[in-house]
C-alpha positions as CSV (number, residue, x, y, z in Angstrom):
1,M,8.7,-1.8,-29.5
2,R,6.1,0.8,-30.4
3,T,7.4,4.4,-30.5
4,V,6.0,7.8,-31.0
5,A,5.4,8.4,-34.7
6,G,6.2,11.6,-36.5
7,P,8.6,14.3,-35.5
8,T,10.1,14.2,-32.1
9,D,12.6,17.0,-32.1
10,R,11.1,19.2,-29.4
11,I,10.1,17.5,-26.2
12,V,8.4,19.0,-23.2
13,V,8.7,16.9,-20.0
14,I,6.1,17.7,-17.3
15,G,7.4,17.1,-13.8
16,A,11.0,17.2,-12.5
17,G,10.8,14.1,-10.3
18,L,13.2,11.3,-10.8
19,S,11.3,9.9,-13.7
20,G,11.1,13.3,-15.5
21,L,14.7,14.0,-14.9
22,S,15.7,10.6,-16.1
23,A,13.7,10.9,-19.3
24,A,15.0,14.4,-19.9
25,L,18.6,13.3,-19.5
26,Y,18.2,10.4,-22.0
27,L,16.3,12.6,-24.4
28,V,18.8,15.5,-24.4
29,G,21.6,13.0,-24.8
30,S,19.9,11.8,-27.9
31,G,20.0,15.2,-29.5
32,R,16.4,16.3,-28.7
33,T,15.5,19.8,-27.6
34,V,14.2,19.3,-24.1
35,T,12.2,21.6,-21.8
36,L,11.5,20.3,-18.3
37,L,8.6,22.1,-16.4
38,E,8.3,21.8,-12.6
39,R,5.7,23.4,-10.4
40,A,7.9,23.4,-7.3
41,D,10.8,25.7,-6.6
42,H,13.2,22.7,-6.7
43,P,13.5,19.4,-8.6
44,G,12.8,16.0,-7.0
45,G,9.1,15.4,-6.9
46,R,8.6,12.6,-4.4
47,V,12.4,12.9,-3.7
48,G,12.1,16.5,-2.7
49,V,13.1,18.7,0.2
50,Y,11.4,20.5,3.1
51,R,13.1,23.6,4.5
52,G,13.0,24.1,8.3
53,P,14.0,27.3,10.1
54,D,17.7,26.5,9.9
55,Y,18.0,23.1,8.2
56,E,16.8,21.1,5.2
57,I,15.4,17.5,5.3
58,D,14.4,15.0,2.6
59,S,10.6,15.2,2.1
60,G,10.2,11.8,0.5
61,A,12.2,8.6,-0.2
62,T,15.1,8.0,2.1
63,V,16.2,4.6,0.9
64,L,18.5,4.5,-2.2
65,T,19.2,1.2,-4.0
66,L,20.9,0.6,-7.4
67,P,22.7,3.9,-7.5
68,G,24.3,2.8,-10.8
69,L,21.0,3.7,-12.5
70,I,21.6,7.4,-11.5
71,D,25.1,7.2,-13.0
72,E,23.6,5.7,-16.2
73,A,21.2,8.6,-16.6
74,L,23.9,11.2,-15.9
75,A,26.2,9.5,-18.4
76,A,23.4,9.5,-21.1
77,A,23.5,13.3,-21.0
78,G,27.3,13.4,-21.6
79,G,28.6,12.7,-18.1
80,T,29.9,16.3,-17.6
81,V,28.1,16.4,-14.1
82,R,28.9,13.7,-11.6
83,G,26.4,12.6,-9.0
84,P,26.9,13.2,-5.2
85,R,29.3,11.2,-3.1
86,I,27.5,7.9,-2.2
87,H,27.8,6.3,1.2
88,H,27.2,2.5,1.6
89,L,25.1,1.9,4.7
90,A,26.2,-1.1,6.8
91,P,23.9,-2.0,8.2
92,A,21.3,-1.0,5.7
93,Y,18.7,-1.2,8.5
94,R,18.7,-1.9,12.1
95,A,15.5,-3.8,13.1
96,R,14.1,-3.8,16.6
97,F,11.3,-6.1,17.7
98,A,8.7,-6.2,20.3
99,D,10.9,-8.5,22.5
100,D,13.6,-5.8,22.4
101,S,15.9,-8.0,20.2
102,V,17.8,-6.3,17.4
103,I,18.9,-7.7,14.1
104,D,21.1,-5.7,11.7
105,V,20.6,-6.1,7.9
106,F,23.9,-6.4,5.9
107,D,24.1,-6.9,2.1
108,D,27.4,-8.7,2.5
109,P,26.5,-12.5,2.7
110,D,29.1,-13.4,5.2
111,A,28.3,-10.4,7.5
112,M,24.6,-11.2,7.3
113,A,25.1,-14.9,7.9
114,A,27.2,-14.0,11.0
115,E,24.4,-11.7,12.2
116,V,21.7,-14.3,11.6
117,T,23.9,-16.9,13.5
118,R,24.2,-14.5,16.4
119,A,20.5,-13.6,16.5
120,C,18.8,-16.8,15.3
121,G,21.4,-19.6,15.3
122,P,23.6,-21.3,12.7
123,E,20.9,-23.5,11.2
124,E,18.8,-20.3,10.4
125,A,21.9,-18.8,8.8
126,G,22.0,-21.7,6.4
127,R,18.3,-21.2,5.6
128,Y,19.0,-17.4,5.1
129,L,21.7,-18.3,2.5
130,R,19.2,-20.5,0.6
131,L,16.6,-17.7,0.7
132,R,19.2,-15.2,-0.5
133,D,20.1,-17.5,-3.5
134,W,16.4,-17.7,-4.4
135,L,15.8,-14.0,-4.2
136,G,18.9,-13.4,-6.4
137,R,17.6,-15.8,-9.0
138,V,14.2,-14.1,-9.0
139,Y,15.8,-10.7,-9.4
140,T,18.1,-11.9,-12.3
141,G,15.1,-13.5,-14.0
142,A,12.9,-10.4,-13.6
143,Y,15.3,-7.5,-14.2
144,A,16.0,-7.4,-18.0
145,E,12.6,-8.7,-19.3
146,F,10.2,-7.4,-16.7
147,M,11.7,-4.3,-15.1
148,D,14.1,-2.7,-17.6
149,T,11.7,-3.2,-20.6
150,N,8.8,-1.8,-22.4
151,F,5.7,-3.8,-23.0
152,D,3.3,-3.2,-25.9
153,S,1.0,-6.0,-24.9
154,P,0.7,-8.9,-22.5
155,L,1.2,-11.1,-25.6
156,D,4.8,-9.9,-25.5
157,L,5.3,-12.6,-22.9
158,I,4.5,-15.2,-25.5
159,R,5.6,-13.9,-28.8
160,L,9.0,-12.4,-27.8
161,P,11.6,-15.3,-27.2
162,A,13.6,-13.5,-24.5
163,K,10.5,-12.6,-22.4
164,R,9.1,-16.1,-23.0
165,R,12.4,-17.6,-21.6
166,A,12.4,-15.2,-18.6
167,L,8.7,-16.0,-17.9
168,A,9.5,-19.8,-18.0
169,E,12.4,-19.3,-15.6
170,L,10.3,-17.3,-13.1
171,V,7.6,-20.0,-13.2
172,R,10.2,-22.6,-12.6
173,L,11.4,-20.6,-9.5
174,G,7.9,-20.4,-8.1
175,A,7.9,-16.6,-8.5
176,F,4.2,-16.5,-9.1
177,G,3.4,-18.0,-5.8
178,R,3.1,-15.9,-2.7
179,L,6.2,-14.2,-1.4
180,G,5.3,-14.5,2.3
181,A,4.5,-18.2,2.1
182,R,7.8,-18.9,0.3
183,V,9.9,-17.0,2.8
184,R,8.1,-18.7,5.7
185,R,8.8,-22.1,4.2
186,T,12.5,-21.2,4.0
187,L,13.0,-19.4,7.3
188,D,12.0,-20.5,10.8
189,D,12.5,-17.3,12.7
190,P,9.5,-15.0,12.3
191,R,11.7,-11.9,13.0
192,L,13.9,-12.8,10.1
193,A,10.9,-13.5,7.8
194,R,9.7,-10.0,8.5
195,L,13.0,-8.5,7.3
196,F,12.7,-10.2,3.9
197,T,9.0,-9.5,3.3
198,F,8.1,-6.1,4.7
199,Q,9.3,-4.6,1.4
200,A,6.1,-6.0,-0.2
201,L,4.6,-2.8,1.2
202,Y,6.6,-0.9,-1.3
203,A,4.6,-2.6,-4.0
204,G,1.4,-1.9,-2.1
205,M,0.7,-5.4,-0.9
206,A,0.7,-7.5,2.2
207,P,3.5,-10.1,2.1
208,A,0.9,-12.8,2.3
209,Q,-0.7,-11.5,-1.0
210,A,2.4,-10.3,-2.9
211,L,3.7,-12.4,-5.7
212,G,7.1,-14.1,-5.3
213,V,8.4,-12.1,-8.2
214,Y,8.5,-9.1,-5.9
215,G,11.3,-10.9,-4.1
216,A,13.3,-8.7,-6.4
217,I,12.6,-5.8,-4.0
218,P,14.0,-7.4,-0.8
219,H,16.9,-8.6,-3.0
220,M,17.7,-5.0,-3.9
221,D,17.2,-4.0,-0.3
222,T,19.1,-6.7,1.5
223,C,21.6,-8.1,-1.0
224,L,22.6,-5.3,-3.4
225,G,23.0,-2.6,-0.8
226,V,21.4,0.5,0.6
227,Y,23.1,3.8,0.0
228,Y,23.0,7.4,1.0
229,P,24.0,10.4,-1.1
230,E,26.0,13.0,0.8
231,G,23.8,16.0,1.4
232,G,20.6,13.9,1.4
233,M,18.5,12.2,-1.2
234,R,17.7,15.6,-2.5
235,A,21.3,15.8,-3.8
236,I,20.4,13.2,-6.5
237,P,17.7,15.3,-8.3
238,A,19.9,18.4,-7.9
239,A,22.7,16.6,-9.7
240,M,20.4,15.3,-12.4
241,A,19.0,18.8,-13.0
242,A,22.5,20.3,-13.2
243,A,23.4,17.6,-15.7
244,L,20.4,18.4,-17.8
245,T,21.1,22.2,-18.1
246,A,24.8,21.5,-18.6
247,A,23.8,19.3,-21.6
248,G,21.7,22.1,-23.1
249,G,18.3,21.2,-21.7
250,R,16.0,23.8,-20.2
251,L,14.6,23.6,-16.7
252,E,11.8,25.8,-15.6
253,L,11.0,25.8,-11.9
254,N,8.0,27.4,-10.3
255,T,6.1,26.6,-13.5
256,E,2.8,24.8,-13.0
257,V,1.3,23.2,-16.1
258,T,-2.4,23.9,-16.5
259,G,-3.1,21.9,-19.6
260,I,-2.0,20.5,-22.9
261,D,-3.5,21.6,-26.3
262,Y,-4.3,18.9,-28.8
263,A,-4.9,18.9,-32.5
264,D,-5.4,16.0,-34.8
265,G,-4.8,13.5,-32.0
266,R,-1.4,14.9,-31.0
267,A,-0.2,17.2,-28.2
268,R,0.9,20.5,-29.9
269,R,1.7,22.8,-26.9
270,V,1.8,22.9,-23.2
271,R,0.2,25.7,-21.2
272,T,1.3,27.0,-17.8
273,A,-0.3,29.0,-15.1
274,D,1.7,32.1,-15.8
275,G,0.2,32.3,-19.3
276,R,3.1,30.9,-21.3
277,T,2.9,28.1,-23.9
278,F,5.6,25.7,-25.0
279,D,5.3,24.2,-28.5
280,C,6.2,20.5,-28.7
281,D,6.5,17.5,-30.9
282,A,6.0,15.1,-28.0
283,V,5.3,15.2,-24.2
284,V,6.6,13.1,-21.4
285,L,4.0,13.4,-18.6
286,T,5.0,12.3,-15.1
287,A,1.8,13.4,-13.3
288,D,0.4,10.9,-10.8
289,L,-2.2,8.5,-12.2
290,G,-4.7,10.3,-10.0
291,A,-4.2,13.5,-12.0
292,L,-4.0,12.3,-15.6
293,E,-7.5,13.4,-16.6
294,R,-6.6,17.1,-16.1
295,F,-4.1,16.6,-18.9
296,G,-6.6,14.9,-21.2
297,I,-5.5,11.3,-20.5
298,R,-8.2,8.9,-19.5
299,R,-7.6,5.7,-17.6
300,R,-9.4,2.8,-19.1
301,R,-10.1,0.9,-15.9
302,P,-10.2,1.7,-12.2
303,L,-7.1,1.1,-10.2
304,R,-6.5,-0.2,-6.7
305,A,-4.1,2.1,-4.9
306,S,-1.3,1.2,-2.5
307,P,-1.5,2.0,1.2
308,S,-0.5,5.5,2.2
309,A,1.7,6.9,5.0
310,V,1.9,9.5,7.8
311,V,5.3,11.1,7.9
312,A,6.6,13.6,10.4
313,H,9.7,15.6,9.6
314,G,11.6,17.7,12.1
315,T,14.5,17.8,14.6
316,V,15.4,16.3,17.9
317,P,18.2,17.3,20.4
318,A,21.2,15.0,19.6
319,E,21.6,14.5,23.4
320,I,18.1,13.0,23.6
321,A,18.5,10.8,20.6
322,A,21.8,9.5,21.8
323,A,20.1,7.7,24.6
324,W,17.6,5.8,22.5
325,P,17.8,2.0,22.3
326,V,18.9,2.0,18.7
327,R,21.5,4.2,16.9
328,A,21.2,3.8,13.1
329,H,20.6,5.7,9.9
330,H,17.4,3.6,9.3
331,T,15.6,1.9,12.2
332,I,12.6,-0.3,11.7
333,D,10.8,-0.6,15.0
334,F,8.4,-3.5,14.6
335,G,5.3,-3.9,16.7
336,A,4.2,-7.4,17.9
337,A,1.4,-7.5,15.3
338,W,2.1,-8.5,11.7
339,D,-0.7,-10.0,9.7
340,A,-3.2,-7.9,11.5
341,T,-1.2,-4.8,10.7
342,F,-1.3,-5.4,7.0
343,A,-5.0,-6.2,7.3
344,E,-5.5,-2.7,8.7
345,I,-3.4,-0.7,6.3
346,A,-3.9,-2.7,3.1
347,A,-7.7,-3.3,3.5
348,R,-10.3,-3.0,0.8
349,R,-12.5,0.0,0.4
350,G,-13.8,1.3,3.7
351,R,-12.3,-1.4,5.9
352,G,-8.9,0.2,6.7
353,R,-7.8,1.8,9.9
354,P,-4.5,3.2,11.4
355,M,-2.3,0.5,12.9
356,R,-3.2,-0.5,16.4
357,D,0.3,-1.9,17.0
358,P,2.5,0.1,14.6
359,S,5.7,-0.8,12.9
360,L,7.6,2.4,12.2
361,L,10.6,3.7,10.3
362,L,12.9,6.2,11.9
363,T,15.5,7.9,9.7
364,R,18.4,9.8,11.2
365,P,20.7,10.9,8.3
366,A,23.1,12.9,10.3
367,L,24.5,9.7,11.7
368,T,25.9,9.0,8.3
369,D,26.4,12.6,7.2
370,P,27.5,14.6,10.2
371,G,27.3,17.8,8.2
372,L,23.5,17.6,8.7
373,F,23.8,18.2,12.5
374,I,22.4,21.6,13.5
375,D,24.1,23.7,16.0
376,R,21.7,25.9,18.0
377,P,22.0,28.1,21.1
378,T,20.1,25.3,22.9
379,G,22.6,22.6,21.8
380,R,23.2,20.3,18.8
381,H,20.1,18.9,17.0
382,E,19.7,16.4,14.3
383,P,17.0,15.9,11.5
384,L,14.6,13.1,12.1
385,S,11.8,11.6,10.0
386,L,9.2,9.2,11.3
387,L,7.1,7.2,8.9
388,A,4.0,5.2,9.7
389,P,2.2,3.3,7.0
390,C,-1.5,3.9,6.9
391,P,-4.5,3.1,4.7
392,N,-5.2,5.2,1.7
393,L,-8.3,7.4,1.5
394,R,-10.4,4.7,-0.3
395,A,-9.6,2.1,2.3
396,A,-10.3,4.5,5.1
397,P,-11.8,7.9,4.2
398,L,-10.6,9.6,7.4
399,N,-10.3,13.3,8.0
400,W,-6.6,13.5,8.5
401,T,-6.6,17.2,8.8
402,E,-8.3,16.7,12.2
403,I,-6.8,13.4,13.3
404,G,-3.3,13.8,12.0
405,P,-1.8,15.7,14.9
406,A,-3.5,13.4,17.4
407,Y,-2.4,10.3,15.6
408,L,1.2,11.6,15.7
409,R,0.9,12.1,19.4
410,E,-0.2,8.4,19.7
411,L,2.8,7.3,17.6
412,L,5.2,9.2,19.8
413,A,3.6,7.8,22.9
414,V,4.2,4.3,21.5
415,L,7.8,5.1,20.9
416,E,8.2,6.5,24.4
417,R,6.9,3.2,25.8
418,R,9.4,1.3,23.5
419,G,12.3,3.2,25.0
420,Y,12.7,6.3,22.8
421,H,12.6,8.5,25.9
422,G,12.1,12.2,25.3
423,I,10.8,11.8,21.7
424,A,7.3,12.9,22.6
425,E,8.5,16.1,24.3
426,H,11.5,17.0,22.3
427,F,10.8,16.0,18.7
428,T,10.0,19.3,17.0
429,V,7.8,18.5,14.0
430,D,8.0,21.1,11.2
431,H,6.1,19.1,8.6
432,L,3.4,16.5,9.0
433,D,2.4,14.7,5.8
434,T,-0.8,12.6,5.7
435,P,-3.0,11.1,3.0
436,H,-4.5,14.6,2.6
437,T,-1.0,15.9,1.6
438,W,-0.8,13.4,-1.2
439,Q,-4.4,13.9,-2.3
440,A,-3.8,17.6,-2.6
441,Q,-1.0,16.9,-5.0
442,G,-3.2,14.8,-7.2
443,M,-2.0,11.4,-6.0
444,L,-4.2,8.3,-6.5
445,A,-6.4,7.8,-3.3
446,G,-4.1,10.0,-1.3
447,S,-1.2,7.5,-1.6
448,P,2.4,8.5,-2.5
449,F,3.0,4.9,-3.6
450,S,0.5,5.0,-6.6
451,A,-1.2,1.8,-7.9
452,A,-0.7,-1.4,-6.0
453,H,1.2,-4.2,-7.7
454,L,-1.6,-6.6,-8.0
455,F,-1.2,-9.2,-10.8
456,R,-3.6,-7.2,-12.9
457,Q,-1.5,-4.0,-12.3
458,T,1.9,-5.6,-12.8
459,G,4.3,-5.9,-15.8
460,P,2.4,-5.8,-19.1
461,F,-0.9,-5.3,-17.2
462,R,0.3,-2.1,-15.6
463,T,-0.8,1.3,-17.0
464,R,1.3,1.6,-20.2
465,N,3.7,4.4,-20.7
466,L,2.5,4.8,-24.3
467,P,-1.3,4.9,-24.0
468,G,-1.7,5.6,-27.7
469,T,-4.2,8.4,-27.4
470,P,-3.0,11.1,-27.8
471,A,-0.4,9.6,-30.1
472,N,2.7,11.6,-28.8
473,V,2.2,11.6,-25.1
474,V,4.3,9.2,-23.1
475,L,3.8,8.5,-19.4
476,A,6.6,8.1,-16.8
477,G,6.6,7.7,-13.0
478,C,5.8,5.1,-10.4
479,G,2.3,4.5,-11.7
480,T,3.5,3.1,-15.0
481,T,6.2,0.7,-16.1
482,P,8.0,-0.7,-14.2
483,G,6.5,0.5,-10.9
484,V,7.0,2.0,-7.5
485,G,10.4,2.7,-5.9
486,V,13.5,5.0,-6.5
487,P,15.3,2.6,-9.0
488,T,12.1,1.7,-10.9
489,T,11.1,5.3,-11.2
490,V,14.4,6.2,-12.7
491,L,14.0,3.2,-15.1
492,S,10.5,4.5,-16.0
493,G,12.1,7.7,-17.3
494,K,14.6,5.8,-19.4
495,L,11.8,3.6,-20.8
496,A,9.7,6.6,-21.6
497,A,12.6,8.2,-23.4
498,Q,13.0,4.9,-25.4
499,R,9.4,5.3,-26.6
500,I,10.6,8.6,-28.3
501,I,14.2,7.8,-29.2
502,G,13.4,4.4,-30.7
503,T,16.4,2.2,-30.2
504,G,17.3,2.8,-26.6
505,P,20.6,2.6,-24.8
506,A,22.0,-0.8,-23.9
507,R,20.4,-2.5,-21.0
508,L,22.1,-2.2,-17.6
509,G,21.5,-5.9,-17.1
510,A,20.8,-7.8,-13.9
511,T,23.8,-6.4,-12.1
512,A,22.5,-2.8,-12.3
513,G,23.7,-0.8,-9.4
514,G,26.9,-2.6,-9.0
515,D,28.9,0.0,-11.0
516,R,29.1,3.2,-9.0
517,H,32.1,4.6,-10.8
518,G,34.3,4.4,-7.8
519,R,32.2,6.9,-5.7
520,V,31.2,4.6,-2.9
521,A,32.5,5.5,0.5
522,S,32.0,3.5,3.7
523,A,29.4,4.9,6.0
């Protein structure tokens, strides 16, 4: 594994998202002097927080898998700070379909087989168990040598024995065929097939186009468990930041980096908007791929971005929400359309459009964490987030500043027709994020999901975390190795740290996320 040459005692990490926090924890644990600079007034990046008039709500990711990776990062810094209390969500999701049927998703195989038997029949339950076994074998084959690993070159797949064996096993499993086709060949019920393929969107792909190796994502989602940290997802970066400072690291919030000074092919200091400079021996840069050039890093080839999203955050009266057809922490409300929906949101340049028959994610965290309910003179309210996937700004260069509010009204009208009565009138939206939100933050094509996981943007072909020029700048975040998602972003920080430390910590292995240090509570 290539590493940063020369001195690496003083490290500046730019960006206190999960990747930057993870890298900083591993680096401070290795004895480096670490300064972490963050432009916001809180840590978290894409796992941040919005503040309403009398409440807080997660501004980004709401789905946590493999929480053991968070524990590993905290332990790397000495383990003096524990993470938040973690709740296991059962079901992980509640899915509702256009025919009003509902299927719960459980990670326990017996519970899920029983649910499939109830909803789809006993023969489909047997097919589900076969699919589960295949997804698990794909995940096991991919984890150590494709996810929790650094690549120096695509040739690593041939010249390194462990990677060669893993590649051969994935080929034998058919993991380089299409995920959607494999799932449809195994399952008969199209509703169930959706539950094991919609996660391809996390990788920026339609299920029909995603490689089977991305079956690792539905395996994490549906077999290894979905969790919720008490206090919200924002409690995770808060704990990681506390662990960093407890271990002697320095965290500077409200500090926007304006540039990096280079000399002799190396980063020498980092400049901030308030006029300060931070000398460094190496830099971990977690800026989105769309913003790398402002830090002197050039991409060698154009990238295809993932679809984007429109996300509304606010509150709704608990009395109104209690009468909705589904009561769950995470509800996926599917429209009747499927292939056409992906054609709309994952289209090539200029061909995208908002979903005509939307599939939507509703997140109601107070159902798991009652401390998040808000008592007001008008009655009890609860936080609510509504996410609608949409095309990125290259696929559909729409003026979201103008159409965003109108599109939200359309989505709420759809939910009204689907039985979520009162949502259009009583959902008070305090924050509306659109592709313009992400574009303003420097994100590639206005997408918070970075580069899509096409074959040419996957594994050893993805933007490398050690670009080589400048020689001492390492990249971290969802745009680089290993990719998009909360666990993979945490891994990217670890892998970036290994580029500086050299011999990295022991791998977590294919059972990562299973050890939660006894902190799992039933939701």
